[in-house]
SEVO-465461 format. One record per residue: residue number from 1; x, y, z of N, C-alpha, C in turn; residue in one letter. Coordinates in nm, 2 decimals, padded with zeros to 4 digits. Each point is the difference from the previous one (the first is absolute). Layout:
  nr   n.px   n.py   n.pz  ca.px  ca.py  ca.pz   c.px   c.py   c.pz rest
 NUM      X      Y      Z      X      Y      Z      X      Y      Z    A
...
END
This chain:
  nr   n.px   n.py   n.pz  ca.px  ca.py  ca.pz   c.px   c.py   c.pz rest
   1 -06.60  04.71 -04.97  00.01 -00.14 -00.04  00.07 -00.02 -00.13    M
   2  00.10 -00.09  00.00  00.08 -00.02 -00.12 -00.07 -00.10 -00.09    Q
   3  00.00  00.02 -00.12 -00.06 -00.09 -00.10  00.10 -00.08 -00.07    T
   4 -00.04 -00.13 -00.04  00.09 -00.09 -00.07  00.01  00.04 -00.14    M
   5  00.11  00.00 -00.06  00.01  00.03 -00.14 -00.07 -00.11 -00.09    P
   6 -00.06  00.04 -00.10 -00.06 -00.09 -00.09  00.10 -00.06 -00.10    T
   7 -00.02 -00.12 -00.05  00.10 -00.05 -00.10  00.03  00.09 -00.11    P
   8 -00.09  00.08 -00.05  00.02  00.08 -00.12  00.09  00.12  00.04    S
   9  00.00  00.04  00.13  00.08  00.12  00.04  00.15 -00.04  00.02    S
  10  00.03 -00.13  00.01  00.14 -00.04  00.01  00.03 -00.12 -00.09    N
  11  00.02  00.02 -00.13  00.01 -00.11 -00.09  00.12 -00.08  00.02    P
  12  00.10  00.04  00.08  00.13 -00.07  00.02 -00.02 -00.12  00.10    A
  13 -00.11 -00.01  00.06 -00.02 -00.11  00.10 -00.13 -00.08 -00.02    S
  14  00.00 -00.08 -00.11 -00.12 -00.09 -00.02 -00.01 -00.11  00.11    P
  15  00.10 -00.04  00.05  00.00 -00.10  00.11 -00.07  00.06  00.12    I
  16  00.04  00.12  00.04 -00.06  00.06  00.11 -00.15  00.03 -00.02    Q
  17 -00.03  00.03 -00.12 -00.14  00.02 -00.04 -00.08 -00.13  00.02    A
  18  00.06 -00.11 -00.05 -00.07 -00.13  00.02 -00.02 -00.03  00.14    F
  19  00.11  00.02  00.08 -00.02 -00.03  00.14 -00.11  00.08  00.07    I
  20  00.00  00.13 -00.04 -00.10  00.09  00.06 -00.14 -00.03 -00.04    N
  21 -00.01 -00.05 -00.13 -00.14 -00.03 -00.05 -00.05 -00.14  00.03    N
  22  00.09 -00.09  00.04 -00.04 -00.13  00.03  00.06 -00.05  00.14    N
  23 -00.04  00.06  00.11  00.06 -00.04  00.12 -00.04 -00.15  00.05    P
  24 -00.12 -00.04 -00.04 -00.04 -00.14  00.03  00.09 -00.10 -00.07    T
  25  00.02  00.02 -00.12  00.09 -00.10 -00.08  00.14  00.00  00.06    I
  26  00.06  00.12  00.02  00.13  00.01  00.06  00.01 -00.07  00.13    V
  27 -00.10  00.04  00.09  00.00 -00.06  00.13 -00.01 -00.15  00.00    R
  28 -00.08 -00.05 -00.09 -00.01 -00.15 -00.01  00.13 -00.06 -00.05    G
  29  00.06  00.06 -00.10  00.13 -00.05 -00.05  00.11  00.00  00.11    A
  30  00.00  00.10  00.08  00.10  00.01  00.11 -00.03 -00.11  00.10    V
  31 -00.13 -00.02  00.04 -00.04 -00.11  00.09  00.04 -00.13 -00.05    Y
  32 -00.03 -00.03 -00.13  00.03 -00.13 -00.06  00.14 -00.02  00.00    L
  33  00.08  00.10 -00.04  00.15 -00.02 -00.01  00.06 -00.02  00.14    G
  34 -00.06  00.07  00.10  00.05 -00.02  00.14 -00.03 -00.14  00.05    G
  35 -00.13 -00.05 -00.04 -00.04 -00.14  00.05  00.09 -00.10 -00.07    A
  36  00.03  00.01 -00.12  00.09 -00.10 -00.07  00.14  00.01  00.05    L
  37  00.05  00.11  00.03  00.13  00.02  00.06  00.01 -00.07  00.13    L
  38 -00.11  00.02  00.08  00.00 -00.06  00.14 -00.01 -00.15 -00.01    T
  39 -00.08 -00.05 -00.09 -00.01 -00.15 -00.02  00.13 -00.05 -00.04    I
  40  00.07  00.06 -00.09  00.14 -00.05 -00.04  00.09  00.01  00.11    Y
  41  00.01  00.10  00.08  00.09  00.02  00.11 -00.03 -00.11  00.11    A
  42 -00.12 -00.03  00.03 -00.04 -00.10  00.09  00.05 -00.14 -00.04    I
  43 -00.02 -00.02 -00.13  00.04 -00.13 -00.06  00.15 -00.02  00.01    K
  44  00.08  00.11 -00.02  00.14 -00.01  00.00  00.05 -00.02  00.15    E
  45 -00.07  00.07  00.09  00.04 -00.01  00.15 -00.03 -00.14  00.05    I
  46 -00.11 -00.06 -00.05 -00.04 -00.14  00.04  00.11 -00.09 -00.05    I
  47  00.05  00.02 -00.12  00.11 -00.09 -00.06  00.12  00.01  00.08    K
  48  00.03  00.12  00.06  00.13  00.01  00.08 -00.01 -00.09  00.12    L
  49 -00.11 -00.01  00.06 -00.02 -00.07  00.12 -00.04 -00.15 -00.01    F
  50 -00.02 -00.04 -00.13 -00.05 -00.13 -00.03  00.11 -00.10  00.03    K
  51 -00.04 -00.11  00.07  00.10 -00.10  00.02  00.04 -00.07 -00.13    E
  52  00.13 -00.01 -00.02  00.04 -00.07 -00.13 -00.03 -00.15  00.00    P
  53 -00.01 -00.06  00.12 -00.03 -00.15  00.01 -00.15  00.00  00.03    N
  54 -00.08 -00.06 -00.09 -00.14 -00.01  00.01 -00.05 -00.11  00.09    L
  55  00.09 -00.05  00.09 -00.04 -00.11  00.09  00.02 -00.14 -00.05    G
  56  00.06 -00.01 -00.12  00.02 -00.13 -00.05  00.13 -00.07  00.05    G
  57  00.03 -00.11 -00.04  00.12 -00.07  00.04  00.12  00.08 -00.04    P
  58  00.11 -00.02  00.07  00.12  00.07 -00.03  00.06 -00.05 -00.13    E
  59  00.06  00.09 -00.07  00.06 -00.04 -00.13  00.16  00.00  00.02    L
  60  00.07 -00.07 -00.08  00.15  00.00  00.01  00.04  00.15 -00.02    P
  61  00.11  00.04  00.06  00.05  00.13 -00.01  00.07  00.02 -00.14    S
  62  00.05 -00.10 -00.05  00.06  00.01 -00.14 -00.06 -00.09 -00.09    T
  63 -00.06  00.06 -00.11 -00.07 -00.09 -00.09  00.09 -00.09 -00.08    P
  64 -00.05 -00.11 -00.04  00.08 -00.09 -00.09 -00.01  00.04 -00.14    S
  65  00.11  00.03 -00.07  00.00  00.04 -00.13  00.05 -00.11 -00.10    T
  66  00.01 -00.12  00.06  00.06 -00.11 -00.08 -00.09 -00.05 -00.11    S
  67 -00.13  00.03  00.01 -00.10 -00.05 -00.10 -00.02 -00.15  00.02    G
  68  00.04 -00.05  00.11 -00.02 -00.15  00.02 -00.14 -00.04  00.05    G
  69 -00.10  00.06 -00.06 -00.14 -00.03  00.04 -00.03 -00.15 -00.04    M
  70 -00.05 -00.07  00.09 -00.04 -00.14 -00.03 -00.15 -00.01 -00.01    T
  71 -00.04 -00.10 -00.07 -00.14 -00.03 -00.01 -00.03 -00.10  00.11    S
  72 -00.13 -00.02  00.03 -00.04 -00.09  00.11 -00.10  00.07  00.08    G
  73 -00.02 -00.06  00.12 -00.11  00.04  00.09  00.03  00.14  00.06    V
  74 -00.10  00.07  00.04  00.02  00.13  00.06  00.06 -00.01  00.14    A
  75  00.08  00.09  00.03  00.06  00.00  00.14 -00.06  00.11  00.08    T
  76 -00.10  00.08 -00.05 -00.07  00.10  00.07 -00.15 -00.03  00.00    I
  77 -00.07  00.06  00.10 -00.14 -00.02  00.02 -00.07  00.11 -00.09    T
  78 -00.14 -00.02 -00.01 -00.07  00.10 -00.07  00.00  00.14  00.07    L
  79  00.00 -00.01  00.13  00.01  00.12  00.09  00.13  00.08 -00.03    S
  80  00.11 -00.08  00.00  00.13  00.06 -00.03  00.00  00.06 -00.14    Q
  81 -00.06 -00.07 -00.10  00.00  00.05 -00.14 -00.08  00.13  00.00    A
  82 -00.11  00.01  00.07 -00.07  00.13  00.01  00.08  00.11  00.06    R
  83  00.07 -00.04  00.11  00.09  00.10  00.06  00.11  00.06 -00.09    D
  84  00.06 -00.10 -00.08  00.10  00.04 -00.09 -00.06  00.08 -00.11    Y
  85 -00.12 -00.03 -00.05 -00.06  00.07 -00.11 -00.03  00.14  00.05    A
  86 -00.05  00.02  00.13 -00.02  00.13  00.05  00.13  00.08  00.01    N
  87  00.11 -00.06  00.04  00.13  00.07  00.01  00.04  00.05 -00.14    R
  88 -00.02 -00.09 -00.10  00.04  00.04 -00.14 -00.09  00.12 -00.04    L
  89 -00.13  00.00  00.02 -00.08  00.11 -00.04  00.04  00.12  00.07    H
  90  00.02  00.00  00.13  00.04  00.12  00.07  00.13  00.05 -00.04    S
  91  00.09 -00.09 -00.05  00.13  00.05 -00.05 -00.01  00.07 -00.14    A
  92 -00.11 -00.03 -00.07 -00.02  00.06 -00.13 -00.11  00.10 -00.02    M
  93 -00.09  00.01  00.11 -00.12  00.07 -00.02  00.01  00.15 -00.03    E
  94  00.09  00.07  00.05  00.01  00.14 -00.02  00.12  00.03 -00.09    D
  95  00.02  00.13 -00.03  00.12  00.04 -00.09  00.12 -00.05  00.06    S
  96  00.09 -00.06 -00.08  00.12 -00.06  00.04 -00.02 -00.14  00.06    G
  97  00.09 -00.09 -00.02 -00.02 -00.14  00.04  00.12 -00.03  00.10    S
  98 -00.03 -00.09  00.10  00.10 -00.04  00.09  00.05 -00.13 -00.05    E
  99  00.10  00.00 -00.09  00.06 -00.12 -00.06  00.05 -00.10  00.10    E
 100  00.06  00.06  00.11  00.06 -00.09  00.10 -00.11 -00.09  00.07    E
 101 -00.12  00.05  00.01 -00.11 -00.07  00.06 -00.05 -00.11 -00.10    V
 102 -00.01  00.04 -00.12 -00.04 -00.09 -00.11  00.10 -00.12 -00.01    I
 103  00.13  00.03  00.00  00.10 -00.10 -00.01  00.00 -00.09  00.13    E
 104 -00.02  00.06  00.11 -00.01 -00.08  00.13 -00.11 -00.10 -00.01    S
 105 -00.12  00.05 -00.04 -00.11 -00.09 -00.01  00.03 -00.12 -00.09    V
 106  00.04  00.03 -00.12  00.03 -00.11 -00.10  00.12 -00.08  00.04    F
 107  00.10  00.06  00.07  00.11 -00.08  00.05 -00.04 -00.10  00.11    G
 108 -00.11  00.02  00.07 -00.05 -00.09  00.10 -00.09 -00.11 -00.05    G
 109 -00.03  00.00 -00.13 -00.08 -00.10 -00.06  00.09 -00.11 -00.05    L
 110 -00.03 -00.13  00.03  00.10 -00.11 -00.03 -00.04 -00.08 -00.12    Q
 111 -00.13  00.00 -00.03 -00.05 -00.09 -00.11 -00.08  00.08 -00.10    T
 112 -00.02 -00.05 -00.12 -00.09  00.06 -00.09 -00.15  00.00  00.05    T
 113 -00.03 -00.09  00.08 -00.13 -00.01  00.06 -00.02  00.12  00.10    E
 114  00.10  00.03  00.07  00.00  00.12  00.09 -00.03  00.13 -00.08    D
 115  00.07  00.01 -00.12 -00.02  00.12 -00.08 -00.15  00.00 -00.06    V
 116 -00.05 -00.12 -00.04 -00.14  00.00 -00.05 -00.10  00.03  00.11    K
 117  00.03 -00.04  00.13 -00.09  00.04  00.10  00.00  00.15  00.03    L
 118  00.11  00.06 -00.01  00.01  00.15  00.02 -00.07  00.07 -00.11    V
 119  00.03 -00.05 -00.13 -00.06  00.06 -00.12 -00.15 -00.01  00.01    Y
 120 -00.06 -00.11  00.04 -00.14 -00.02  00.01 -00.05  00.09  00.12    D
 121  00.07  00.01  00.11 -00.04  00.08  00.11  00.00  00.15 -00.04    A
 122  00.09  00.05 -00.08  00.01  00.13 -00.05 -00.13  00.04 -00.08    F
 123 -00.03 -00.10 -00.09 -00.12  00.02 -00.08  00.02  00.11 -00.11    G
 124 -00.10  00.07 -00.03  00.00  00.10 -00.10 -00.04  00.13  00.07    V
 125  00.09  00.10 -00.01 -00.03  00.13  00.07  00.02  00.11 -00.11    K
 126 -00.08  00.11  00.02  00.01  00.11 -00.09  00.13  00.07  00.01    P
 127  00.06  00.03 -00.12  00.13  00.06 -00.01 -00.02  00.13 -00.07    Y
 128  00.05  00.11  00.06  00.00  00.14 -00.06  00.14  00.04 -00.04    G
 129  00.02  00.12 -00.03  00.13  00.05 -00.04  00.11 -00.02  00.11    F
 130 -00.03  00.02  00.12  00.09 -00.02  00.11 -00.05 -00.10  00.10    F
 131 -00.04 -00.12 -00.04 -00.05 -00.10  00.09 -00.15  00.01  00.01    G
 132 -00.05 -00.01  00.12 -00.14  00.00  00.02 -00.07  00.13 -00.04    T
 133 -00.11 -00.01 -00.08 -00.07  00.13 -00.03 -00.06  00.06  00.12    P
 134 -00.02  00.13 -00.01 -00.04  00.07  00.12 -00.15  00.02  00.01    M
 135 -00.07  00.01 -00.11 -00.14  00.03  00.01 -00.09 -00.09 -00.08    W
 136 -00.13 -00.01  00.04 -00.12 -00.03 -00.08  00.00 -00.11 -00.10    G
 137 -00.08  00.03 -00.10 -00.02 -00.10 -00.10  00.04  00.05 -00.14    T
 138 -00.01 -00.08 -00.10  00.03  00.03 -00.14  00.16  00.00 -00.02    G
 139  00.05  00.09 -00.08  00.14  00.01 -00.03  00.09  00.02  00.12    W
 140 -00.06  00.06  00.11  00.08  00.03  00.12  00.03 -00.13  00.08    L
 141 -00.07 -00.11 -00.03  00.02 -00.12  00.09  00.12 -00.08 -00.05    T
 142  00.06  00.02 -00.11  00.11 -00.07 -00.04 -00.03 -00.13 -00.08    G
 143  00.10 -00.06 -00.05 -00.01 -00.13 -00.07  00.01 -00.12  00.10    E
 144 -00.08 -00.10 -00.02  00.02 -00.12  00.08  00.13 -00.07 -00.03    P
 145  00.09 -00.01  00.10  00.13 -00.06 -00.02  00.02 -00.12  00.10    Y
 146  00.06 -00.11 -00.04  00.04 -00.10  00.09  00.13  00.03  00.05    N
 147  00.06 -00.10  00.09  00.12  00.03  00.06  00.12  00.02 -00.10    L
 148  00.00 -00.08 -00.10  00.11  00.01 -00.10  00.00  00.13 -00.07    A
 149 -00.12  00.05 -00.03 -00.01  00.13 -00.06  00.03  00.11  00.09    Q
 150 -00.03 -00.01  00.13  00.04  00.10  00.10  00.15  00.01  00.01    W
 151  00.07 -00.12  00.01  00.14  00.00  00.01  00.06  00.06 -00.12    I
 152 -00.05 -00.04 -00.12  00.06  00.05 -00.13 -00.02  00.16 -00.01    E
 153 -00.11  00.05  00.05 -00.03  00.14  00.00  00.08  00.08  00.10    A
 154  00.03 -00.06  00.11  00.07  00.07  00.12  00.15 -00.01  00.00    E
 155  00.05 -00.11 -00.04  00.14 -00.01  00.00  00.05 -00.10 -00.11    C
 156  00.11  00.04 -00.06  00.04 -00.09 -00.11  00.08 -00.12  00.06    D
 157  00.03 -00.10 -00.08  00.07 -00.12  00.04  00.14  00.02  00.05    C
 158  00.06  00.12 -00.04  00.14  00.03  00.06 -00.01  00.04  00.15    D
 159 -00.11  00.06  00.03 -00.02  00.05  00.14 -00.06 -00.11  00.09    D
 160 -00.08 -00.09 -00.06 -00.07 -00.11  00.07  00.03 -00.14 -00.07    C
 161  00.12 -00.04  00.00  00.03 -00.12 -00.08 -00.06 -00.13  00.07    P
 162 -00.01  00.00  00.13 -00.06 -00.12  00.07 -00.15 -00.01 -00.03    T
 163 -00.07  00.12  00.00 -00.13  00.00 -00.03 -00.03 -00.05 -00.14    A
 164  00.08  00.05 -00.09 -00.02 -00.03 -00.15  00.03 -00.15 -00.02    C
 165  00.11 -00.05  00.05  00.04 -00.14 -00.02 -00.10 -00.10  00.07    S
 166 -00.06  00.04  00.12 -00.09 -00.08  00.07 -00.13 -00.01 -00.08    S
 167 -00.05  00.11 -00.05 -00.12  00.00 -00.08  00.01 -00.08 -00.13    L
 168  00.12  00.02 -00.06  00.02 -00.08 -00.12  00.01 -00.15  00.03    R
 169  00.07 -00.04  00.11  00.01 -00.14  00.03 -00.14 -00.06  00.03    S
 170 -00.09  00.08  00.05 -00.14 -00.05  00.03 -00.08  00.00 -00.12    A
 171  00.05  00.05 -00.12 -00.08  00.00 -00.12 -00.07  00.12 -00.04    G
 172  00.03  00.11  00.07 -00.06  00.13 -00.04  00.09  00.08 -00.09    Y
 173 -00.06  00.07 -00.09  00.09  00.08 -00.09  00.02  00.14  00.06    S
 174  00.12  00.04 -00.01  00.03  00.14  00.05  00.12  00.05 -00.08    I
END
């Protein structure tokens, strides 16, 4: 029967000695790493097949960049505002932002009241380093950001001019 070398017999491999002396810790770390990798992979696969249109009303194919936002009554319903807010969150929630979706949503809003409805429907959501935080409570949950803060964190006004001008026209600082 072959015996395992002890850590003192082979001083050049302290990592191997740790692995041999702590199989439960090593096995747990491997299982945890595998589980996290699997969760991340599943999340990315779901994103690939996710419908870009969340079932809301159709938006214009080319956003208006004229900045001609008018004040007045809202031209969208609360349900449409929630759909637009969900689209915006989906466009910004993970690493990288979909500026064309953000611009399309804001390009479809005709009045400052439309912007205010979407802003209110978006509410305050936790923001992490790359959009939505991944885990738990405490520092991992991110900072509470409103729509203007999310837009400011995810894309600058050069990339999303319609979003920035619409929010400014509605009285929000960005």
